Backbone as CSV, one residue per row, in Angstrom:
resi,resn,N_x,N_y,N_z,CA_x,CA_y,CA_z,C_x,C_y,C_z
1,UNK,83.412,75.507,118.797,83.977,76.648,118.113,83.281,76.774,116.755
2,UNK,82.869,77.964,116.421,82.180,78.174,115.154,83.190,78.272,114.012
3,UNK,82.686,78.185,112.780,83.554,78.225,111.600,84.212,79.592,111.458
4,UNK,83.493,80.657,111.815,84.079,81.991,111.672,85.192,82.230,112.676
5,UNK,85.061,81.722,113.881,86.136,81.917,114.857,87.349,81.060,114.500
6,UNK,87.136,79.904,113.880,88.258,79.072,113.436,89.007,79.767,112.307
7,UNK,88.272,80.434,111.414,88.918,81.156,110.327,89.686,82.359,110.853
8,UNK,89.154,82.995,111.886,89.807,84.172,112.438,91.127,83.808,113.107
9,UNK,91.233,82.603,113.649,92.465,82.209,114.329,93.449,81.498,113.415
10,UNK,93.033,81.158,112.212,93.933,80.480,111.275,95.029,81.445,110.831
11,UNK,96.263,80.972,110.716,97.347,81.858,110.288,97.145,82.297,108.837
12,UNK,97.543,83.506,108.543,97.423,84.033,107.185,98.405,83.314,106.271
13,UNK,97.976,83.092,105.052,98.836,82.445,104.056,99.919,83.433,103.635
14,UNK,101.147,82.988,103.622,102.230,83.888,103.213,102.226,84.044,101.694
15,UNK,102.603,85.232,101.221,102.600,85.478,99.771,103.604,84.593,99.042
16,UNK,103.293,84.278,97.810,104.183,83.471,96.972,105.319,84.348,96.449
17,UNK,106.546,83.952,96.734,107.705,84.703,96.240,107.812,84.615,94.716
18,UNK,107.425,83.488,94.164,107.481,83.331,92.710,106.521,84.302,92.030
19,UNK,105.273,84.366,92.524,104.316,85.303,91.922,104.752,86.747,92.116
20,UNK,105.310,87.058,93.294,105.816,88.406,93.540,106.928,88.730,92.541
21,UNK,107.842,87.800,92.329,108.935,88.001,91.373,108.401,88.207,89.962
22,UNK,107.367,87.475,89.599,106.777,87.631,88.266,106.160,89.018,88.125
23,UNK,105.435,89.475,89.154,104.837,90.810,89.104,105.916,91.895,89.040
24,UNK,106.999,91.724,89.799,108.088,92.698,89.743,108.699,92.705,88.345
25,UNK,108.913,91.529,87.780,109.444,91.441,86.418,108.535,92.168,85.428
26,UNK,107.223,91.950,85.553,106.271,92.580,84.641,106.237,94.098,84.792
27,UNK,106.616,94.590,85.957,106.690,96.029,86.150,108.020,96.625,85.744
28,UNK,109.096,95.894,85.979,110.434,96.428,85.731,110.845,96.300,84.269
29,UNK,110.491,95.216,83.627,110.921,95.008,82.238,110.503,96.161,81.314
30,UNK,109.229,96.566,81.326,108.862,97.702,80.455,109.569,98.999,80.866
31,UNK,109.797,99.170,82.160,110.487,100.367,82.638,111.927,100.403,82.125
32,UNK,112.615,99.289,82.189,114.002,99.219,81.702,114.031,99.411,80.187
33,UNK,113.128,98.762,79.494,113.087,98.882,78.034,112.825,100.321,77.609
34,UNK,111.834,100.947,78.216,111.524,102.339,77.894,112.692,103.247,78.269
35,UNK,113.282,102.997,79.435,114.430,103.796,79.856,115.592,103.689,78.890
36,UNK,115.870,102.487,78.429,116.950,102.302,77.455,116.632,103.002,76.136
37,UNK,115.374,102.958,75.726,114.986,103.629,74.485,115.152,105.145,74.593
38,UNK,114.924,105.700,75.761,115.071,107.142,75.963,116.538,107.524,76.117
39,UNK,117.279,106.747,76.898,118.670,107.083,77.216,119.612,106.833,76.037
40,UNK,119.392,105.793,75.278,120.309,105.402,74.201,120.609,106.537,73.218
41,UNK,119.603,107.205,72.669,119.935,108.264,71.703,120.666,109.457,72.337
42,UNK,120.385,109.716,73.604,121.001,110.864,74.275,122.427,110.580,74.730
43,UNK,122.748,109.309,74.908,124.060,108.929,75.447,124.754,107.905,74.555
44,UNK,124.576,108.011,73.272,125.108,107.005,72.336,126.619,106.875,72.420
45,UNK,127.325,107.964,72.683,128.786,107.896,72.724,129.328,107.636,74.126
46,UNK,128.462,107.446,75.111,128.893,107.136,76.484,129.229,105.654,76.590
47,UNK,130.146,105.302,77.473,130.379,103.872,77.734,129.177,103.269,78.467
48,UNK,129.001,101.977,78.315,127.857,101.285,78.918,127.744,101.498,80.427
49,UNK,128.847,101.418,81.202,128.711,101.641,82.646,128.164,103.030,82.996
50,UNK,128.500,104.034,82.226,127.976,105.383,82.477,126.481,105.445,82.181
51,UNK,126.055,104.793,81.111,124.620,104.754,80.786,123.822,104.046,81.866
52,UNK,124.337,102.925,82.333,123.614,102.203,83.380,123.633,102.975,84.693
53,UNK,124.707,103.713,84.954,124.766,104.547,86.148,123.705,105.641,86.101
54,UNK,123.366,106.099,84.944,122.306,107.089,84.781,120.922,106.462,84.929
55,UNK,120.746,105.264,84.415,119.433,104.636,84.366,119.048,103.892,85.653
56,UNK,119.988,103.236,86.290,119.677,102.395,87.454,119.041,103.170,88.606
57,UNK,119.523,104.356,88.986,118.842,105.070,90.073,117.376,105.389,89.770
58,UNK,117.073,105.709,88.540,115.685,105.976,88.151,114.842,104.719,88.314
59,UNK,115.369,103.598,87.890,114.643,102.331,87.994,114.450,101.943,89.460
60,UNK,115.485,102.107,90.275,115.376,101.757,91.697,114.332,102.620,92.384
61,UNK,114.322,103.907,92.126,113.315,104.799,92.719,111.910,104.375,92.286
62,UNK,111.739,104.075,91.013,110.430,103.624,90.522,110.008,102.312,91.178
63,UNK,110.954,101.436,91.408,110.632,100.160,92.056,110.242,100.367,93.520
64,UNK,111.057,101.126,94.267,110.856,101.267,95.709,109.604,102.076,96.028
65,UNK,109.344,103.131,95.275,108.198,103.985,95.591,107.029,103.814,94.634
66,UNK,107.132,102.943,93.651,106.044,102.773,92.702,105.613,101.338,92.499
67,UNK,106.470,100.558,91.884,106.097,99.204,91.470,105.846,98.286,92.661
68,UNK,106.768,98.212,93.597,106.621,97.287,94.725,105.449,97.674,95.628
69,UNK,105.275,98.952,95.994,104.076,99.288,96.778,102.773,98.981,96.038
70,UNK,102.760,99.195,94.726,101.566,98.873,93.937,101.257,97.381,94.015
71,UNK,102.280,96.561,93.881,102.089,95.111,93.956,101.610,94.709,95.345
72,UNK,102.231,95.262,96.381,101.887,94.866,97.748,100.509,95.346,98.186
73,UNK,100.005,96.421,97.593,98.685,96.903,97.994,97.592,96.443,97.045
74,UNK,97.710,96.760,95.784,96.622,96.499,94.842,96.607,95.098,94.267
75,UNK,97.745,94.423,94.270,97.807,93.069,93.712,98.002,92.022,94.803
76,UNK,97.843,92.400,96.058,98.076,91.504,97.198,97.284,90.205,97.083
77,UNK,96.052,90.293,96.634,95.198,89.079,96.582,95.708,88.060,95.568
78,UNK,96.515,88.487,94.614,97.053,87.563,93.613,98.352,86.909,94.058
79,UNK,98.923,87.409,95.140,100.170,86.815,95.637,99.849,85.578,96.418
């Protein structure tokens, strides 16, 4: 068996969950910080649960359709 055929049959290395979590953190932290900076002045007199109810859907959409696909496609080799 040649070296190339042995490599072709070797199982793929599974991505590191720790590195994935770090990349997600690096994408979400600035998003949450920026979101809070934008929302805070507009909703200063709102209770905290109402502010988070406004911000969380935006963050989830950005994560599901932006940050996580970006990590899984463009940063795959680093996982």
